[in-house]
C-alpha positions as CSV (number, residue, x, y, z in Angstrom):
1,X,48.9,21.7,10.4
2,X,50.3,19.7,8.0
3,X,53.5,20.8,8.6
4,X,54.0,20.1,12.5
5,X,52.4,16.4,12.0
6,X,55.3,16.2,8.7
7,X,57.8,17.6,11.5
8,X,56.6,15.2,14.0
9,X,56.9,12.2,11.6
10,X,60.7,13.6,10.2
11,X,62.2,14.0,14.2
12,X,60.6,10.4,15.2
13,X,62.1,8.3,11.9
14,X,65.4,10.3,12.6
15,X,65.1,9.5,16.3
16,X,64.5,5.8,15.2
17,X,67.2,6.0,12.0
18,X,69.9,6.7,15.1
19,X,69.2,3.8,17.0
20,X,70.9,1.2,14.6
21,X,74.1,3.5,14.8
22,X,76.1,0.3,16.3
23,X,74.7,-2.3,13.7
24,X,77.7,-2.5,11.7
25,X,79.5,-3.8,14.7
26,X,77.4,-6.5,16.0
27,X,77.7,-7.5,12.9
28,X,81.2,-7.9,12.1
29,X,81.9,-9.1,15.5
30,X,79.7,-11.9,15.1
31,X,81.3,-12.8,11.6
32,X,84.7,-12.8,13.0
33,X,83.1,-15.0,16.1
34,X,81.9,-17.5,13.4
35,X,85.3,-17.4,11.4
36,X,86.8,-19.1,15.0
37,X,84.2,-21.3,15.4
38,X,85.3,-22.1,11.8
39,X,88.5,-22.3,11.6
40,X,89.1,-23.8,15.9
41,X,87.0,-26.8,14.1
42,X,89.5,-27.1,11.0
43,X,91.9,-27.0,13.9
44,X,90.2,-30.3,15.4
45,X,89.9,-31.8,12.4
46,X,93.1,-32.2,11.4
47,X,94.9,-33.1,14.7
48,X,92.6,-36.1,15.1
49,X,93.6,-37.9,12.1
50,X,96.7,-40.1,12.2
51,X,99.1,-38.5,10.1
52,X,98.6,-34.7,10.5
53,X,98.9,-33.6,7.2
54,X,96.3,-35.4,6.1
55,X,93.7,-32.3,5.3
56,X,96.5,-30.3,4.4
57,X,96.2,-33.7,1.4
58,X,93.0,-33.7,1.0
59,X,92.4,-30.4,0.5
60,X,95.3,-30.0,-2.7
61,X,94.0,-33.3,-4.2
62,X,90.3,-31.8,-4.7
63,X,91.9,-28.0,-5.4
64,X,93.9,-30.5,-8.0
65,X,91.0,-32.7,-9.6
66,X,88.7,-29.5,-9.4
67,X,91.0,-28.2,-11.9
68,X,92.1,-30.9,-14.1
69,X,87.7,-31.1,-14.3
70,X,87.0,-27.7,-15.6
71,X,90.1,-28.0,-18.4
72,X,89.0,-31.2,-19.8
73,X,85.4,-30.2,-20.6
74,X,86.7,-27.3,-22.7
């Protein structure tokens, strides 16, 4: 009797594990949609700027400041 019970438990656990077979794909699709939304926001923000290149210049300035501050801490 205990062997039958253990077999039943094992079979049901295996059946439940198979129910998540497409979960990784769903997560990747969600990640791609999140990145697409983020890039859309960046493009819309860049269009709303007057000179068009202000976003790239701002990013470059912040990166330079960050790199220089890391180098000056030593």
